[in-house]
Structures are given as C-alpha cells and as structure tokens.
C-alpha positions as a Markdown table, in Angstrom:
| # | Residue | x | y | z |
|---|---|---|---|---|
| 1 | Unk | 120.0 | 110.3 | 80.0 |
| 2 | Unk | 117.2 | 112.5 | 81.3 |
| 3 | Unk | 113.9 | 112.2 | 79.4 |
| 4 | Unk | 113.6 | 116.0 | 79.5 |
| 5 | Unk | 116.5 | 116.3 | 77.1 |
| 6 | Unk | 115.7 | 113.3 | 74.9 |
| 7 | Unk | 115.6 | 115.3 | 71.6 |
| 8 | Unk | 119.0 | 116.8 | 72.2 |
| 9 | Unk | 120.7 | 113.6 | 73.3 |
| 10 | Unk | 119.3 | 111.7 | 70.3 |
| 11 | Unk | 120.7 | 114.4 | 68.0 |
| 12 | Unk | 124.1 | 114.2 | 69.7 |
| 13 | Unk | 124.0 | 110.4 | 69.4 |
| 14 | Unk | 123.5 | 110.8 | 65.6 |
| 15 | Unk | 126.2 | 113.4 | 65.4 |
| 16 | Unk | 128.6 | 111.1 | 67.3 |
| 17 | Unk | 127.9 | 108.0 | 65.2 |
| 18 | Unk | 128.2 | 109.9 | 61.9 |
| 19 | Unk | 131.3 | 111.9 | 62.8 |
| 20 | Unk | 134.5 | 111.5 | 60.8 |
| 21 | Unk | 137.1 | 109.5 | 62.6 |
| 22 | Unk | 140.7 | 110.7 | 62.6 |
| 23 | Unk | 143.5 | 108.6 | 64.2 |
| 24 | Unk | 146.1 | 110.6 | 66.3 |
| 25 | Unk | 149.6 | 109.2 | 66.4 |
| 26 | Unk | 152.1 | 109.9 | 69.2 |
| 27 | Unk | 154.1 | 112.5 | 67.2 |
| 28 | Unk | 151.0 | 114.4 | 66.0 |
| 29 | Unk | 150.5 | 118.0 | 67.1 |
| 30 | Unk | 147.1 | 119.6 | 66.8 |
| 31 | Unk | 145.6 | 123.1 | 67.5 |
| 32 | Unk | 141.8 | 123.7 | 67.8 |
| 33 | Unk | 140.3 | 127.1 | 67.0 |
| 34 | Unk | 136.7 | 128.1 | 66.8 |
| 35 | Unk | 134.4 | 131.1 | 66.3 |
| 36 | Unk | 136.3 | 133.3 | 63.9 |
| 37 | Unk | 133.1 | 134.8 | 62.5 |
| 38 | Unk | 135.0 | 136.1 | 59.4 |
| 39 | Unk | 132.9 | 138.8 | 57.7 |
| 40 | Unk | 133.4 | 141.3 | 54.9 |
| 41 | Unk | 136.2 | 143.3 | 56.5 |
| 42 | Unk | 133.9 | 146.2 | 57.4 |
| 43 | Unk | 133.4 | 147.8 | 60.8 |
| 44 | Unk | 130.8 | 145.2 | 61.8 |
| 45 | Unk | 133.2 | 142.3 | 61.0 |
| 46 | Unk | 134.0 | 140.8 | 64.4 |
| 47 | Unk | 137.0 | 139.0 | 63.0 |
| 48 | Unk | 138.8 | 142.2 | 62.0 |
| 49 | Unk | 140.0 | 143.2 | 65.5 |
| 50 | Unk | 142.2 | 140.1 | 66.0 |
| 51 | Unk | 142.8 | 139.2 | 62.3 |
| 52 | Unk | 146.4 | 140.3 | 62.3 |
| 53 | Unk | 147.1 | 138.4 | 65.5 |
| 54 | Unk | 145.4 | 135.2 | 64.2 |
| 55 | Unk | 147.1 | 135.3 | 60.8 |
| 56 | Unk | 150.6 | 135.8 | 62.4 |
| 57 | Unk | 150.1 | 133.0 | 64.9 |
| 58 | Unk | 148.8 | 130.6 | 62.4 |
| 59 | Unk | 151.5 | 131.2 | 59.9 |
| 60 | Unk | 154.6 | 131.8 | 62.1 |
| 61 | Unk | 153.8 | 129.4 | 65.0 |
| 62 | Unk | 151.4 | 126.6 | 64.2 |
| 63 | Unk | 152.2 | 126.1 | 60.5 |
| 64 | Unk | 155.9 | 126.5 | 61.1 |
| 65 | Unk | 155.8 | 124.0 | 63.9 |
| 66 | Unk | 153.8 | 121.5 | 61.7 |
| 67 | Unk | 150.6 | 121.5 | 63.8 |
| 68 | Unk | 147.5 | 120.0 | 62.3 |
| 69 | Unk | 144.6 | 122.6 | 62.3 |
| 70 | Unk | 141.1 | 122.0 | 63.5 |
| 71 | Unk | 138.6 | 124.8 | 62.8 |
| 72 | Unk | 135.6 | 124.0 | 65.0 |
| 73 | Unk | 132.7 | 125.9 | 63.5 |
| 74 | Unk | 131.5 | 129.5 | 62.9 |
| 75 | Unk | 134.6 | 130.2 | 60.8 |
| 76 | Unk | 132.7 | 132.2 | 58.1 |
| 77 | Unk | 129.9 | 134.5 | 59.3 |
| 78 | Unk | 127.3 | 133.3 | 56.7 |
| 79 | Unk | 124.3 | 134.6 | 58.7 |
| 80 | Unk | 125.4 | 138.2 | 57.9 |
| 81 | Unk | 127.5 | 138.1 | 54.8 |
| 82 | Unk | 127.8 | 136.1 | 51.5 |
| 83 | Unk | 130.6 | 133.6 | 51.1 |
| 84 | Unk | 131.9 | 135.5 | 48.1 |
| 85 | Unk | 132.4 | 138.7 | 50.2 |
| 86 | Unk | 134.0 | 136.9 | 53.1 |
| 87 | Unk | 136.5 | 135.1 | 50.9 |
| 88 | Unk | 137.3 | 138.3 | 49.0 |
| 89 | Unk | 137.9 | 140.2 | 52.3 |
| 90 | Unk | 140.1 | 137.5 | 53.8 |
| 91 | Unk | 141.7 | 135.9 | 50.8 |
| 92 | Unk | 145.0 | 135.8 | 52.7 |
| 93 | Unk | 143.5 | 133.8 | 55.6 |
| 94 | Unk | 141.7 | 131.3 | 53.3 |
| 95 | Unk | 145.0 | 130.9 | 51.4 |
| 96 | Unk | 146.8 | 130.2 | 54.7 |
| 97 | Unk | 144.2 | 127.5 | 55.6 |
| 98 | Unk | 145.0 | 125.9 | 52.2 |
| 99 | Unk | 148.6 | 125.6 | 53.1 |
| 100 | Unk | 147.7 | 123.0 | 55.8 |
| 101 | Unk | 146.4 | 120.7 | 53.0 |
| 102 | Unk | 145.3 | 117.4 | 54.4 |
| 103 | Unk | 146.2 | 118.5 | 57.9 |
| 104 | Unk | 143.2 | 120.8 | 58.0 |
| 105 | Unk | 139.9 | 119.6 | 59.5 |
| 106 | Unk | 136.8 | 121.9 | 59.5 |
| 107 | Unk | 133.5 | 121.5 | 61.2 |
| 108 | Unk | 130.3 | 123.6 | 60.7 |
| 109 | Unk | 128.7 | 125.8 | 63.3 |
| 110 | Unk | 125.3 | 127.5 | 63.5 |
| 111 | Unk | 126.7 | 130.6 | 61.8 |
| 112 | Unk | 128.2 | 128.8 | 58.8 |
| 113 | Unk | 125.8 | 125.9 | 58.6 |
| 114 | Unk | 125.2 | 126.7 | 54.9 |
| 115 | Unk | 128.6 | 125.2 | 54.1 |
| 116 | Unk | 127.3 | 121.7 | 54.7 |
| 117 | Unk | 124.9 | 122.0 | 51.8 |
| 118 | Unk | 127.2 | 123.6 | 49.3 |
| 119 | Unk | 128.8 | 121.6 | 46.4 |
| 120 | Unk | 132.5 | 120.7 | 46.3 |
| 121 | Unk | 133.2 | 123.4 | 43.7 |
| 122 | Unk | 131.9 | 126.1 | 46.0 |
| 123 | Unk | 133.9 | 125.0 | 49.0 |
| 124 | Unk | 137.5 | 125.9 | 49.6 |
| 125 | Unk | 137.9 | 123.1 | 52.1 |
| 126 | Unk | 135.7 | 120.1 | 53.0 |
| 127 | Unk | 133.5 | 120.4 | 56.1 |
| 128 | Unk | 132.3 | 117.9 | 58.7 |
| 129 | Unk | 129.5 | 118.0 | 61.1 |
| 130 | Unk | 131.8 | 116.6 | 63.8 |
| 131 | Unk | 135.1 | 114.8 | 64.2 |
| 132 | Unk | 136.2 | 112.0 | 66.5 |
| 133 | Unk | 139.9 | 112.0 | 67.3 |
| 134 | Unk | 141.1 | 108.5 | 68.2 |
| 135 | Unk | 144.0 | 108.2 | 70.6 |
| 136 | Unk | 145.5 | 105.0 | 72.0 |
| 137 | Unk | 144.0 | 105.8 | 75.4 |
| 138 | Unk | 140.6 | 107.2 | 74.4 |
| 139 | Unk | 138.5 | 109.2 | 72.1 |
| 140 | Unk | 137.9 | 113.0 | 71.7 |
| 141 | Unk | 134.5 | 114.1 | 70.2 |
| 142 | Unk | 134.8 | 117.5 | 68.5 |
| 143 | Unk | 131.7 | 119.4 | 67.5 |
| 144 | Unk | 130.8 | 123.1 | 67.5 |
| 145 | Unk | 128.3 | 123.0 | 70.3 |
| 146 | Unk | 125.1 | 124.5 | 68.9 |
| 147 | Unk | 123.9 | 120.9 | 68.5 |
| 148 | Unk | 123.4 | 120.9 | 72.3 |
| 149 | Unk | 120.7 | 123.5 | 72.1 |
| 150 | Unk | 117.2 | 122.9 | 70.9 |
| 151 | Unk | 116.9 | 126.6 | 70.0 |
| 152 | Unk | 119.8 | 126.5 | 67.5 |
| 153 | Unk | 118.7 | 123.1 | 66.2 |
| 154 | Unk | 115.2 | 124.4 | 65.2 |
| 155 | Unk | 115.4 | 128.2 | 64.8 |
| 156 | Unk | 118.8 | 128.9 | 63.3 |
| 157 | Unk | 117.3 | 130.4 | 60.1 |
| 158 | Unk | 115.3 | 132.9 | 62.1 |
| 159 | Unk | 118.5 | 134.0 | 63.9 |
| 160 | Unk | 120.3 | 134.4 | 60.6 |
| 161 | Unk | 117.5 | 136.5 | 59.1 |
| 162 | Unk | 117.6 | 138.9 | 62.2 |
| 163 | Unk | 121.4 | 139.3 | 61.9 |
| 164 | Unk | 121.4 | 139.9 | 58.2 |
| 165 | Unk | 118.5 | 142.2 | 57.7 |
| 166 | Unk | 118.4 | 144.1 | 61.1 |
| 167 | Unk | 121.8 | 144.0 | 62.8 |
| 168 | Unk | 123.9 | 144.6 | 59.6 |
| 169 | Unk | 122.1 | 147.7 | 58.4 |
| 170 | Unk | 122.2 | 149.2 | 61.9 |
| 171 | Unk | 125.9 | 148.5 | 62.3 |
| 172 | Unk | 125.4 | 146.2 | 65.2 |
| 173 | Unk | 128.1 | 143.6 | 65.9 |
| 174 | Unk | 127.3 | 139.9 | 66.5 |
| 175 | Unk | 125.0 | 139.1 | 69.4 |
| 176 | Unk | 124.9 | 135.5 | 70.3 |
| 177 | Unk | 124.8 | 132.9 | 73.1 |
| 178 | Unk | 128.2 | 134.2 | 74.1 |
| 179 | Unk | 126.5 | 137.2 | 75.7 |
| 180 | Unk | 124.2 | 135.2 | 77.9 |
| 181 | Unk | 125.8 | 133.3 | 80.7 |
| 182 | Unk | 122.7 | 131.2 | 81.6 |
| 183 | Unk | 122.5 | 130.0 | 78.0 |
| 184 | Unk | 126.2 | 129.2 | 78.0 |
| 185 | Unk | 125.9 | 127.2 | 81.2 |
| 186 | Unk | 122.9 | 125.3 | 79.9 |
| 187 | Unk | 124.6 | 124.3 | 76.7 |
| 188 | Unk | 127.8 | 123.3 | 78.5 |
| 189 | Unk | 125.8 | 121.3 | 81.0 |
| 190 | Unk | 124.2 | 119.2 | 78.2 |
| 191 | Unk | 127.6 | 118.7 | 76.5 |
| 192 | Unk | 129.2 | 117.7 | 79.8 |
| 193 | Unk | 126.6 | 115.1 | 80.7 |
| 194 | Unk | 126.6 | 113.7 | 77.2 |
| 195 | Unk | 130.4 | 113.3 | 77.3 |
| 196 | Unk | 130.3 | 111.6 | 80.7 |
| 197 | Unk | 127.6 | 109.2 | 79.5 |
| 198 | Unk | 129.6 | 108.3 | 76.4 |
| 199 | Unk | 132.9 | 108.1 | 78.4 |
| 200 | Unk | 134.6 | 110.4 | 75.9 |
| 201 | Unk | 136.3 | 113.8 | 76.1 |
| 202 | Unk | 134.3 | 116.4 | 74.2 |
| 203 | Unk | 135.6 | 119.7 | 72.7 |
| 204 | Unk | 133.1 | 122.5 | 71.8 |
| 205 | Unk | 133.2 | 126.2 | 70.8 |
| 206 | Unk | 130.0 | 128.2 | 70.3 |
| 207 | Unk | 129.7 | 129.8 | 73.8 |
| 208 | Unk | 133.0 | 131.7 | 73.3 |
| 209 | Unk | 133.9 | 130.8 | 76.9 |
| 210 | Unk | 137.1 | 128.8 | 77.4 |
| 211 | Unk | 136.8 | 125.6 | 79.4 |
| 212 | Unk | 139.6 | 123.3 | 80.6 |
| 213 | Unk | 138.7 | 119.9 | 82.1 |
| 214 | Unk | 135.1 | 121.1 | 82.5 |
| 215 | Unk | 136.2 | 124.0 | 84.7 |
| 216 | Unk | 135.1 | 127.6 | 84.4 |
| 217 | Unk | 137.6 | 130.3 | 85.3 |
| 218 | Unk | 136.6 | 130.5 | 89.0 |
| 219 | Unk | 136.7 | 126.8 | 89.4 |
| 220 | Unk | 140.0 | 126.6 | 87.7 |
| 221 | Unk | 141.5 | 129.3 | 90.0 |
| 222 | Unk | 140.2 | 127.6 | 93.1 |
| 223 | Unk | 141.8 | 124.3 | 92.1 |
| 224 | Unk | 145.1 | 126.1 | 91.4 |
| 225 | Unk | 145.1 | 127.9 | 94.7 |
| 226 | Unk | 144.5 | 124.6 | 96.5 |
| 227 | Unk | 147.4 | 123.0 | 94.6 |
| 228 | Unk | 149.8 | 125.9 | 95.3 |
| 229 | Unk | 148.8 | 126.0 | 99.0 |
| 230 | Unk | 149.9 | 122.4 | 99.3 |
| 231 | Unk | 153.1 | 123.1 | 97.5 |
| 232 | Unk | 153.8 | 126.1 | 99.8 |
| 233 | Unk | 153.2 | 124.0 | 102.9 |
| 234 | Unk | 156.0 | 121.6 | 101.7 |
| 235 | Unk | 158.5 | 124.1 | 100.3 |
| 236 | Unk | 157.8 | 127.6 | 101.8 |
| 237 | Unk | 158.8 | 129.1 | 98.5 |
| 238 | Unk | 158.0 | 132.9 | 98.4 |
| 239 | Unk | 157.4 | 132.7 | 94.7 |
| 240 | Unk | 154.5 | 130.2 | 95.4 |
| 241 | Unk | 153.1 | 132.6 | 98.0 |
| 242 | Unk | 153.2 | 135.5 | 95.5 |
| 243 | Unk | 151.4 | 133.3 | 92.9 |
| 244 | Unk | 148.7 | 132.5 | 95.5 |
| 245 | Unk | 148.2 | 136.2 | 96.2 |
| 246 | Unk | 147.8 | 137.0 | 92.5 |
| 247 | Unk | 145.3 | 134.1 | 92.1 |
| 248 | Unk | 143.3 | 135.3 | 95.1 |
| 249 | Unk | 142.9 | 138.7 | 93.5 |
| 250 | Unk | 141.9 | 137.1 | 90.2 |
| 251 | Unk | 139.3 | 135.0 | 92.0 |
| 252 | Unk | 137.8 | 138.0 | 93.8 |
| 253 | Unk | 137.6 | 139.8 | 90.4 |
| 254 | Unk | 136.0 | 136.8 | 88.7 |
| 255 | Unk | 133.5 | 136.5 | 91.6 |
| 256 | Unk | 132.4 | 140.1 | 91.2 |
| 257 | Unk | 132.0 | 139.7 | 87.5 |
| 258 | Unk | 129.8 | 136.6 | 88.0 |
| 259 | Unk | 127.6 | 138.5 | 90.4 |
| 260 | Unk | 127.3 | 141.4 | 88.0 |
| 261 | Unk | 126.2 | 139.1 | 85.2 |
| 262 | Unk | 124.0 | 137.0 | 87.4 |
| 263 | Unk | 125.7 | 133.8 | 86.3 |
| 264 | Unk | 124.3 | 130.4 | 87.2 |
| 265 | Unk | 125.5 | 129.3 | 90.6 |
| 266 | Unk | 125.7 | 125.6 | 89.7 |
| 267 | Unk | 129.0 | 123.9 | 90.3 |
| 268 | Unk | 130.5 | 121.4 | 87.8 |
| 269 | Unk | 127.1 | 121.2 | 86.1 |
| 270 | Unk | 125.5 | 119.6 | 89.2 |
| 271 | Unk | 127.8 | 116.6 | 89.0 |
| 272 | Unk | 128.6 | 115.0 | 92.3 |
| 273 | Unk | 132.1 | 114.0 | 91.1 |
| 274 | Unk | 134.2 | 116.2 | 88.9 |
| 275 | Unk | 135.0 | 114.7 | 85.4 |
| 276 | Unk | 137.5 | 116.4 | 83.1 |
| 277 | Unk | 135.4 | 115.5 | 80.1 |
| 278 | Unk | 134.5 | 118.9 | 78.6 |
| 279 | Unk | 136.8 | 121.4 | 76.9 |
| 280 | Unk | 136.1 | 124.6 | 75.0 |
| 281 | Unk | 138.7 | 126.4 | 72.8 |
| 282 | Unk | 137.0 | 129.8 | 73.4 |
| 283 | Unk | 137.1 | 132.2 | 70.5 |
| 284 | Unk | 139.3 | 134.1 | 68.2 |
| 285 | Unk | 137.3 | 137.3 | 68.5 |
| 286 | Unk | 137.8 | 138.0 | 72.2 |
| 287 | Unk | 138.2 | 141.5 | 73.5 |
| 288 | Unk | 141.5 | 140.5 | 75.2 |
| 289 | Unk | 143.0 | 138.4 | 72.4 |
| 290 | Unk | 142.1 | 134.8 | 71.4 |
| 291 | Unk | 142.2 | 131.3 | 72.9 |
| 292 | Unk | 142.7 | 127.9 | 71.5 |
| 293 | Unk | 143.5 | 124.3 | 72.6 |
| 294 | Unk | 146.8 | 122.6 | 71.8 |
| 295 | Unk | 147.5 | 118.9 | 71.8 |
| 296 | Unk | 151.2 | 118.0 | 71.8 |
| 297 | Unk | 153.5 | 115.4 | 73.4 |
| 298 | Unk | 150.6 | 113.6 | 75.1 |
| 299 | Unk | 149.3 | 116.8 | 76.7 |
| 300 | Unk | 146.4 | 119.2 | 76.1 |
| 301 | Unk | 146.8 | 122.9 | 76.9 |
| 302 | Unk | 144.5 | 125.9 | 76.9 |
| 303 | Unk | 146.5 | 128.8 | 75.4 |
| 304 | Unk | 145.8 | 132.5 | 75.4 |
| 305 | Unk | 147.3 | 134.6 | 72.6 |
| 306 | Unk | 147.2 | 138.4 | 73.0 |
| 307 | Unk | 148.6 | 141.7 | 71.8 |
| 308 | Unk | 150.8 | 143.7 | 74.2 |
| 309 | Unk | 149.1 | 146.9 | 73.1 |
| 310 | Unk | 145.7 | 146.0 | 74.4 |
| 311 | Unk | 146.6 | 143.5 | 77.2 |
| 312 | Unk | 149.5 | 144.9 | 79.1 |
| 313 | Unk | 148.0 | 143.9 | 82.4 |
| 314 | Unk | 148.6 | 140.2 | 81.6 |
| 315 | Unk | 152.3 | 140.9 | 81.6 |
| 316 | Unk | 152.1 | 142.2 | 85.2 |
| 317 | Unk | 149.4 | 140.3 | 87.0 |
| 318 | Unk | 148.9 | 136.8 | 85.6 |
| 319 | Unk | 150.3 | 133.8 | 87.5 |
| 320 | Unk | 151.5 | 132.3 | 84.2 |
| 321 | Unk | 154.5 | 133.6 | 82.4 |
| 322 | Unk | 153.7 | 135.0 | 78.9 |
| 323 | Unk | 156.2 | 134.3 | 76.1 |
| 324 | Unk | 156.9 | 137.1 | 73.6 |
| 325 | Unk | 157.0 | 135.9 | 70.0 |
| 326 | Unk | 160.3 | 137.2 | 68.7 |
| 327 | Unk | 160.4 | 140.9 | 68.2 |
| 328 | Unk | 156.6 | 141.2 | 67.8 |
| 329 | Unk | 154.0 | 142.6 | 70.2 |
| 330 | Unk | 152.3 | 139.2 | 70.3 |
| 331 | Unk | 152.4 | 136.9 | 73.3 |
| 332 | Unk | 151.5 | 133.3 | 74.0 |
| 333 | Unk | 150.5 | 132.2 | 77.5 |
| 334 | Unk | 149.6 | 128.7 | 78.6 |
| 335 | Unk | 146.6 | 129.0 | 81.0 |
| 336 | Unk | 146.5 | 125.3 | 81.9 |
| 337 | Unk | 147.9 | 122.0 | 80.8 |
| 338 | Unk | 147.4 | 118.3 | 81.7 |
| 339 | Unk | 148.3 | 114.8 | 80.5 |
| 340 | Unk | 145.8 | 113.2 | 78.2 |
| 341 | Unk | 146.4 | 109.8 | 79.7 |
| 342 | Unk | 145.3 | 111.1 | 83.0 |
| 343 | Unk | 142.2 | 112.8 | 81.6 |
| 344 | Unk | 141.1 | 109.7 | 79.6 |
| 345 | Unk | 141.7 | 107.4 | 82.6 |
| 346 | Unk | 139.7 | 109.6 | 84.9 |
| 347 | Unk | 136.7 | 109.8 | 82.5 |
| 348 | Unk | 136.7 | 106.1 | 81.9 |
| 349 | Unk | 137.0 | 105.1 | 85.6 |
| 350 | Unk | 134.6 | 107.7 | 87.1 |
| 351 | Unk | 131.9 | 108.2 | 84.4 |
C-alpha cells in the first residue's frame, strides 16, 4: 500500500476485519441496492422521484423471486431529516424491508451514519459497518464507500450541518460526491487498489456511478465493441454489426460527456493489468431510473430499472434488450453479466 494513503488503508483494514461474515450457498439469490436517500416525502426528497418504481420492483420482483436484500448505505437521509419523519413518509417501504426478515442486510453510509449509534429499540432493522459475503470460490467485501475518503471519515458532521440548515430551507436537493467526477474517481481508485491488495471483490455505492468489473461506462463499451467485432469476423451476423453501430454512438456520446465534465483521464485506476475487483451498484435516485447488482446462478449482473415514461430512448437505442414487467410501464435491462468463478479466479491469479 502507498504510504500517502496509509490512514485510509488502515481504516479499510479495520472495516474488513470487523465486517459481518455471511455465507452464500449455491441456490442463494441476492440483490444489492444503495443510496436511496429517503427523506420526508417533500419536494426536496431525492427518493420521491423513483419511489414507486423501487417499491414495485422490490415487492413484485425481488421479494416474489425470493432474493436476499442488501441495502448498502445511505438508505435514510439523516443528514437532512429526522428518522421519525422519514419512517412516517415511507412507512410502506420500511414495512416492505421488514418482509425480507433475516434475508435483509443493511450497512451504514455517510448520510445515515447515525444509525450505527442508535439503540435496538430505535432501529427497524439491524445495521452493519460492512459485510463479507463468503462464496466457495472467494470473498466479496461490501461497504458503502465513504470509508475510502479522508474527507468523509473526518468531516461528515460538517457536511450534515450544511445540508440540514442551509440546503433544506433553500429547497436545494442533495449535492454530494456524485456530482464531482474527480472525487468519484479518487474514491473508486482507493477502493480498487485495496480490493486488489486483499485479493477480494469489493462492492461499493456512495458515488452513485455504476461500475462492473472495475469498468466505467466508456471502458465497458470499448470492451463490448472489441468482443462483438471478433464475433462479427467469425459469423458476419448483421445483428452483430447493428449492435456495434449502436455501441459506437453510445461511446461517442459518453466521450463528449466526459470532456464536458472534465473527468479524470486515468484508465483502470492506473493499473497496468485490469482486475475485475470493484463493483458499484449505482443509485436508486438516478434521473433515468435506478441500478442494482444481482447475484444469481453463479453470476453477477449490473441491472438497470426504468420507467417507460421518462426513458423511452432506452427502448430504441440500447444494445441490450429491455424486459417489460407485465402490463406495467416498468422495464428491467441487464447491462452486463459475468461468472463469479471467472471473476474470483482472475482476481486471485493476477492481483
């Protein structure tokens, strides 16, 4: 580990050693959500925009299909609202969480850190600082992600004070690390190198930016284009050529956005050899729906859920085929998927 980041790596070591261990059996199915930021139901409540989508998906898809639920931090927005107001506004969601019973695991984030000091009577569900999922082939370290930032380790109370007493009265919605690409990249880089050092797969939230196998959107598209080009060379399938064309347009758009936001130009966190050791479930409060990670049948998948009313373009232009959920306007789309055995093997052999 670099001496420069000694404080952070020591904190992550403590977090890893003290994390609750959860064995995962072959038939187990898990879904990981983070960053709901549930508020008081008012116009400044970030959760409100996707609340109906989240509630429907959780009840009619994941609970019905007997998934275990992992809520990875920043579930209640306690830097802006009281726990009483939050639970009153979203009583139905809290009740839905309770239906998962012992199949619910919940970690704390920087926006709901207060949960870790509340007594059992005040909590609707037990909380952990981190979780270690133990598979036959390897281990998955799940933590919110703010622990990889010295700022959030030392100045979280000041951030909360600003949100509660300045942002709330002015009607300003949540501003966080999710709006700063350089801070996102810095946190992800630390989490990536720590996971590689420990030879584990890490799953974070916090930045609101989905990651699959340590790849950002542009990197993921590049890898997919390369794969499809090889397939086209062998098969000549026109459907493959069409998919490549769509991906090329997506890559151009993502590149323009990265230039607009002046994102860090680093590639794979300056790692000379790509390791699929870092994942991020994204957020439930996205402008174009919500993302999560699913673990099922020995595979891990990054999934995008969205509402047809606000995301019609995904039905026309995305390379992956969305699946409509019955007669609803809700759609589920698998962005990427891979075998966990392969991921664990690559991390162990190449770290």
